C-alpha positions as CSV (number, residue, x, y, z in Angstrom):
1,X,20.6,15.5,58.7
2,X,21.4,15.0,62.4
3,X,23.3,11.8,61.7
4,X,25.6,13.6,59.1
5,X,26.3,16.3,61.7
6,X,27.3,13.6,64.2
7,X,29.5,11.9,61.6
8,X,31.3,15.2,60.9
9,X,31.9,15.8,64.6
10,X,33.3,12.4,65.2
11,X,35.5,12.7,62.1
12,X,36.8,16.1,63.3
13,X,37.5,14.8,66.8
14,X,39.3,11.7,65.4
15,X,41.4,13.9,63.0
16,X,42.3,16.3,65.9
17,X,43.4,13.3,68.1
18,X,45.4,11.8,65.2
19,X,47.2,15.2,64.7
20,X,47.9,15.5,68.4
21,X,49.3,12.0,68.6
22,X,51.6,12.5,65.6
23,X,52.9,15.8,67.1
24,X,53.7,14.1,70.4
25,X,55.5,11.3,68.6
26,X,57.6,13.7,66.6
27,X,58.4,15.7,69.7
28,X,59.6,12.6,71.4
29,X,62.0,12.0,68.6
30,X,63.9,15.2,69.1
31,X,67.4,14.3,70.3
32,X,68.8,15.8,73.5
33,X,72.3,16.9,74.2
34,X,73.8,16.8,77.7
35,X,75.6,19.9,79.1
36,X,78.9,18.0,79.0
37,X,78.5,17.1,75.3
38,X,77.6,20.7,74.5
39,X,80.6,21.9,76.4
40,X,82.9,19.6,74.5
41,X,81.4,20.7,71.1
42,X,81.6,24.5,71.7
43,X,83.3,26.2,68.8
44,X,82.5,23.6,66.2
45,X,81.5,25.3,62.9
46,X,78.4,23.0,62.4
47,X,76.9,23.9,65.8
48,X,74.3,26.7,66.3
49,X,73.4,27.5,69.9
50,X,70.2,29.5,70.5
51,X,69.1,30.9,73.9
52,X,65.3,30.8,74.1
53,X,64.9,31.8,77.7
54,X,61.9,33.9,78.6
55,X,62.5,37.5,79.6
56,X,61.9,36.6,83.2
57,X,64.5,33.7,83.0
58,X,67.2,35.7,81.3
59,X,70.4,36.6,83.1
60,X,73.6,38.4,82.1
61,X,75.2,35.0,81.6
62,X,74.9,33.3,78.2
63,X,76.7,30.3,76.5
64,X,79.6,31.6,74.5
65,X,78.7,31.8,70.9
66,X,74.9,31.6,71.4
67,X,72.3,33.9,70.1
68,X,69.5,35.1,72.2
69,X,66.0,35.1,70.5
70,X,62.5,35.7,71.6
71,X,60.9,32.3,72.2
72,X,57.4,33.7,71.5
73,X,58.4,34.7,68.0
74,X,59.5,31.4,66.6
75,X,57.9,32.0,63.2
76,X,60.1,35.1,62.8
77,X,63.5,33.5,63.5
78,X,63.2,29.8,63.0
79,X,63.9,30.0,59.2
80,X,67.1,32.0,59.8
81,X,69.2,29.0,60.7
82,X,70.7,26.4,58.3
83,X,69.1,23.0,58.3
84,X,72.4,21.2,57.8
85,X,73.8,22.2,61.2
86,X,73.2,20.9,64.7
87,X,70.9,23.5,66.3
88,X,70.8,23.5,70.1
89,X,68.0,25.4,71.9
90,X,68.5,26.1,75.6
91,X,66.2,27.7,78.1
92,X,67.7,27.2,81.6
């Protein structure tokens, strides 16, 4: 009985590590856009700009055409944007 408990623990730890590694790999694949590239693309119809700054980081200034959302409520707003558009999130 003790051996099966150990096997389950090792399996669980292995599965957790595997999930963590796959998440890190997919996060590394997210493309980045420079400020200059974003500036040159402002106004394009296939571009969605989302301001995800924390309350403490927010200022009165915002990128023209962007929408400010609560970064802590991703599950509430993430599905509101079309998947066939370029979505830019910015926080600074």
